[in-house]
C-alpha positions in Angstrom: -46.0 -26.9 70.1 -46.1 -25.0 66.7 -42.6 -23.7 67.3 -41.2 -27.2 67.9 -43.0 -28.6 64.9 -41.6 -25.8 62.7 -38.1 -26.6 64.0 -38.5 -30.3 63.3 -39.7 -29.6 59.8 -36.7 -27.3 59.1 -34.3 -30.0 60.5 -36.0 -32.7 58.3 -35.9 -30.5 55.2 -32.2 -29.8 55.9 -31.4 -33.5 56.3 -33.3 -34.5 53.2 -31.8 -31.7 51.0 -28.3 -32.6 52.1 -26.0 -33.9 49.3 -25.3 -37.0 51.3 -28.6 -38.3 52.7 -27.0 -41.6 53.9 -25.4 -39.6 56.8 -28.8 -38.8 58.2 -29.0 -42.4 59.6 -26.1 -43.5 61.7 -26.4 -47.2 60.8 -26.3 -46.4 57.0 -23.4 -44.0 57.5 -21.4 -46.7 59.4 -22.2 -49.3 56.8 -21.1 -47.0 54.0 -17.8 -46.3 55.8 -17.1 -50.0 56.2 -18.0 -50.7 52.6 -15.6 -47.9 51.5 -12.8 -49.2 53.7 -13.2 -52.8 52.3 -13.3 -51.5 48.7 -10.1 -49.4 49.3 -8.3 -52.4 50.9 -9.3 -54.7 48.0 -8.0 -52.1 45.6 -4.7 -51.8 47.5 -4.3 -55.6 47.6 -5.0 -55.9 43.9 -2.4 -53.2 43.1 0.2 -54.9 45.3 -0.5 -58.3 43.6 -0.2 -56.8 40.2 3.2 -55.2 41.2 4.5 -58.6 42.4 3.3 -60.3 39.2 4.9 -57.6 37.0 8.2 -58.0 38.9 8.2 -61.8 38.4 7.4 -61.6 34.7 9.9 -59.0 33.6 11.4 -61.3 30.9 8.1 -61.4 29.0 7.5 -61.3 25.2 6.9 -58.0 23.5 3.2 -58.6 23.1 2.8 -59.4 26.8 4.8 -56.2 27.7 2.4 -54.2 25.5 -0.7 -55.7 27.3 0.9 -55.0 30.6 1.6 -51.4 29.7 -2.1 -51.0 28.6 -3.2 -52.6 31.9 -1.0 -50.1 33.9 -2.6 -47.2 32.0 -6.1 -48.5 32.8 -5.1 -48.8 36.5 -4.0 -45.2 36.5 -7.3 -44.1 34.9 -9.3 -46.3 37.3 -7.4 -44.7 40.2 -8.2 -41.2 38.9 -11.9 -42.1 38.5 -12.0 -43.5 42.0 -10.5 -40.3 43.4 -13.0 -38.2 41.4 -15.9 -40.3 42.8 -14.6 -39.8 46.3 -14.9 -36.0 45.9 -18.1 -35.8 43.8 -21.5 -35.9 45.6 -22.9 -39.4 45.6 -25.8 -38.5 43.3 -23.4 -37.3 40.6 -20.8 -40.1 41.2 -23.1 -42.7 39.8 -24.1 -40.7 36.8 -27.4 -39.1 38.0 -27.7 -35.4 38.2 -27.8 -33.8 41.6 -31.2 -32.8 42.9 
């Protein structure tokens, strides 16, 4: 009994000290995967929509072209941030230090 209790404590400690605690519970892990998939799909659709809009409005004024260039730069920066967040541990991805 003591040996089994010790093993259980070690497993729980390992799970709770893992960088991604949401994976300890299967239902939370599945929900997180679905949420990530929906967010990625929405980002992809938004990018495609902006590409269509940019193509249709090529003959725009200089000011509009400048705003569009700034938007494109922001999209690149947002994409880089998204990629960074995908590789960073969840606790650091939202601005909190890892424990």
